[in-house]
C-alpha positions in Angstrom: 39.3 76.2 -101.2 41.2 73.2 -99.8 45.0 72.8 -99.6 45.2 70.4 -102.6 43.3 72.7 -105.0 45.3 75.7 -103.7 48.6 73.9 -104.4 47.4 72.9 -107.9 46.6 76.5 -108.8 49.8 77.8 -107.4 51.8 75.2 -109.4 49.9 76.0 -112.6 50.8 79.7 -112.6 54.4 79.2 -111.5 55.0 76.5 -114.2 53.4 78.9 -116.7 55.7 81.7 -115.7 58.7 79.4 -116.1 57.5 78.3 -119.5 57.3 82.0 -120.6 60.8 82.7 -119.3 62.6 79.8 -120.9 63.0 81.1 -124.4 63.6 84.8 -123.5 66.8 86.5 -124.7 69.1 88.5 -122.5 67.5 91.7 -123.9 64.0 90.5 -123.2 64.9 89.8 -119.5 65.8 93.4 -119.1 62.6 94.9 -120.7 60.7 97.3 -118.4 57.3 96.3 -117.1 54.2 97.9 -115.7 55.7 97.8 -112.2 57.8 101.0 -111.9 61.6 100.2 -111.5 61.2 96.5 -112.3 62.4 94.6 -115.4 61.0 91.2 -116.5 63.8 89.5 -114.5 62.9 91.5 -111.4 59.5 89.9 -111.3 61.0 86.5 -111.2 63.4 87.6 -108.4 60.4 88.8 -106.5 58.6 85.5 -106.8 61.7 83.8 -105.6 61.9 86.0 -102.5 58.5 85.2 -101.3 58.8 81.5 -101.9 62.1 81.5 -100.0 60.4 83.2 -97.1 57.5 80.6 -97.1 60.1 77.8 -97.3 62.0 79.2 -94.3 65.2 79.9 -96.3 67.6 82.7 -95.7 66.6 86.1 -97.1 68.5 89.0 -98.5 69.8 91.6 -96.0 71.0 94.1 -98.6 70.9 97.7 -97.6 68.7 99.7 -100.0 69.0 103.2 -101.3 65.8 105.1 -101.4 63.6 104.5 -104.5 60.4 106.2 -105.5 58.7 102.8 -106.2 59.5 101.4 -102.7 56.7 102.8 -100.5 56.3 100.4 -97.5 57.9 97.5 -95.6 56.5 94.9 -98.0 58.0 96.9 -100.9 61.4 97.0 -99.0 61.3 93.2 -98.5 60.5 92.7 -102.2 63.2 95.1 -103.4 65.9 93.4 -101.3 65.3 90.1 -103.1 65.2 91.9 -106.5 68.4 93.9 -105.8 70.2 90.8 -104.7 69.8 89.2 -108.2 70.2 92.3 -110.4 73.7 91.3 -111.4 72.6 87.8 -112.5 71.4 86.8 -115.9 67.7 86.1 -116.5 68.5 82.5 -117.2 70.2 82.2 -113.8 67.3 83.7 -112.0 64.8 81.5 -113.8 66.9 78.5 -112.9 66.7 79.4 -109.3 63.0 79.7 -109.5 62.7 76.3 -111.2 64.6 74.6 -108.4 62.7 76.5 -105.7 59.3 75.6 -107.2 60.2 71.9 -107.1 61.2 72.3 -103.4 58.1 74.3 -102.5 55.7 71.9 -104.2 57.3 68.9 -102.5 56.8 70.7 -99.2 53.1 71.5 -100.0 52.3 68.1 -101.4 53.6 66.4 -98.3 52.3 68.8 -95.7 49.7 67.8 -93.1 46.6 69.8 -92.1 48.5 71.5 -89.2 50.9 73.1 -91.7 48.1 74.8 -93.7 46.3 75.7 -90.4 49.3 77.4 -88.8 48.9 81.1 -88.1 50.4 83.4 -90.7 50.5 87.1 -91.3 49.1 87.5 -94.8 49.2 90.6 -97.0 45.6 91.3 -95.9 46.2 90.7 -92.2 46.3 87.8 -89.7 45.2 84.4 -91.1 46.5 80.9 -91.8 49.1 79.5 -94.1 46.2 78.4 -96.4 44.9 81.9 -96.5 48.4 83.2 -97.4 48.7 80.6 -100.2 45.3 81.6 -101.6 46.5 85.2 -101.9 49.8 83.9 -103.3 48.0 82.4 -106.3 46.8 85.9 -107.1 50.2 87.4 -106.6 52.0 84.9 -108.8 49.4 85.0 -111.6 49.5 88.8 -111.6 53.2 88.8 -112.0 53.0 86.1 -114.7 50.7 88.5 -116.6 53.1 91.5 -116.0 55.9 89.4 -117.6 53.6 88.3 -120.5 52.6 91.9 -121.3 56.2 93.1 -121.2 57.5 90.4 -123.6 54.5 90.4 -125.9 53.4 86.8 -125.0 49.7 87.2 -124.0 48.1 84.0 -122.7 46.8 82.0 -119.7 44.0 84.6 -119.3 41.5 81.9 -118.5 41.5 78.8 -116.3 41.9 78.3 -112.6 44.4 81.0 -111.5 42.7 83.6 -113.7 39.3 82.8 -112.2 40.6 82.7 -108.7 42.4 86.0 -109.0 39.4 87.7 -110.6 37.1 86.5 -107.8 39.5 87.7 -105.1 39.8 91.1 -106.6 36.0 91.4 -107.0 35.7 91.0 -103.2 36.6 94.7 -102.7 34.1 96.0 -105.4 31.6 97.2 -102.8 34.3 99.4 -101.3 35.1 100.8 -104.7 31.4 101.5 -105.5 30.1 102.6 -102.2 33.1 104.4 -100.5 35.4 105.5 -103.3 32.9 106.2 -106.1 30.2 107.5 -103.8 27.2 105.6 -105.3 24.1 106.9 -103.6 21.7 105.2 -101.3 19.4 102.7 -103.1 21.5 102.6 -106.2 22.5 99.5 -108.1 25.8 99.3 -110.0 26.5 96.3 -112.3 30.1 95.2 -113.0 30.0 93.1 -116.2 33.3 91.3 -117.0 32.9 90.0 -120.5 35.7 87.4 -120.7 37.8 85.3 -121.0 36.8 85.1 -117.3 33.1 86.1 -117.3 31.5 87.6 -114.2 28.3 89.7 -113.5 28.4 91.4 -110.1 25.6 93.7 -109.0 26.4 96.0 -106.1 23.5 97.6 -104.1 23.9 100.5 -101.7 21.5 99.9 -98.8 21.4 101.5 -95.4 24.6 103.3 -96.2 26.6 100.3 -97.2 27.4 98.7 -100.5 27.1 95.0 -100.9 27.1 92.3 -103.6 23.6 91.0 -104.3 22.1 88.1 -106.3 22.1 89.0 -110.0 18.7 87.5 -110.8 16.3 89.6 -108.7 18.7 92.6 -108.4 16.6 94.7 -110.8 17.6 97.3 -113.5 21.0 98.8 -112.7 21.5 102.5 -112.5 25.0 102.1 -113.9 26.6 99.3 -115.8 30.4 99.1 -116.2 31.6 96.5 -118.8 35.1 95.4 -119.6 37.1 92.3 -120.5 38.8 90.4 -117.7 42.3 91.4 -118.7 41.3 95.1 -118.5 39.7 94.5 -115.1 43.0 92.9 -114.0 45.3 95.8 -115.0 42.9 98.3 -113.4 42.3 96.4 -110.2 46.0 95.8 -109.6 47.0 99.4 -110.5 49.1 98.5 -113.6 47.1 100.8 -116.0 44.7 103.7 -115.5 41.1 103.8 -116.8 42.3 106.4 -119.3 44.9 103.9 -120.7 42.1 101.4 -121.4 39.2 103.7 -122.3 38.6 102.0 -125.6 38.0 98.7 -123.8 35.6 100.1 -121.1 31.8 100.8 -121.5 29.8 102.8 -119.0 26.1 103.1 -119.4 23.1 104.2 -117.3 21.6 107.2 -115.6 24.0 107.5 -112.6 27.0 109.6 -112.8 29.4 107.5 -110.7 30.4 104.9 -113.4 33.6 106.8 -114.3 34.5 107.1 -110.7 34.2 103.3 -110.3 36.7 102.6 -113.1 39.0 105.4 -112.0 39.1 104.0 -108.4 39.3 100.3 -109.2 42.9 99.8 -108.0 42.7 97.4 -105.1 46.4 96.7 -104.4 48.5 98.1 -101.7 
């Protein structure tokens, strides 16, 4: 995906998040979310922190007290930016995000090829700034959906950011099927996402490795796992368990590893 399209999708989800936040009451800003220890406001603070880092702006140096939900250096970075803004109102934090989004988009719209090609350490390892921003679309849209679930405003479950995020999360499906769920040699597992983002992804285990294959000649699956794309999202990013969403998941076929696939679908660090 090129820089212009990446920037478009990033803007779409950030603007959508701002729109959700604008009418929220003080009480709604403090509602808990599916991220342990974080309120609705905290998600916006987190978005601000990463955008400030990418813009080269000063970051929080607050000393943190140990928390069960902070488990690694990335979590510590996120929590500093969240803690810095805990004493502010939701409206204040949202206003900061609005100003920062305008600044970031101006930077991205006017950046040259060298900017997007510069080396960057992404959440998945070494890459370029463009690679980082591609992952950033996923992160921003996931947090937009965290906020929407918490305040009871479902929406924006289709379109560019939703499709982009679903496709990125599906990249690790072979690991889930082959390594975590232990699908046997020669087996074919079909992941069927019913919508609003629709995807059909067959995973074949061959020569000890699981891989995505072409749906047309793949053959009859041994196991088919079906769910809507919102359920796939919350499982794949570890917000809900398969037990939480059991009424929205269908598993069929002769193989016995389908339940293990949905139980092990969390792909986030």
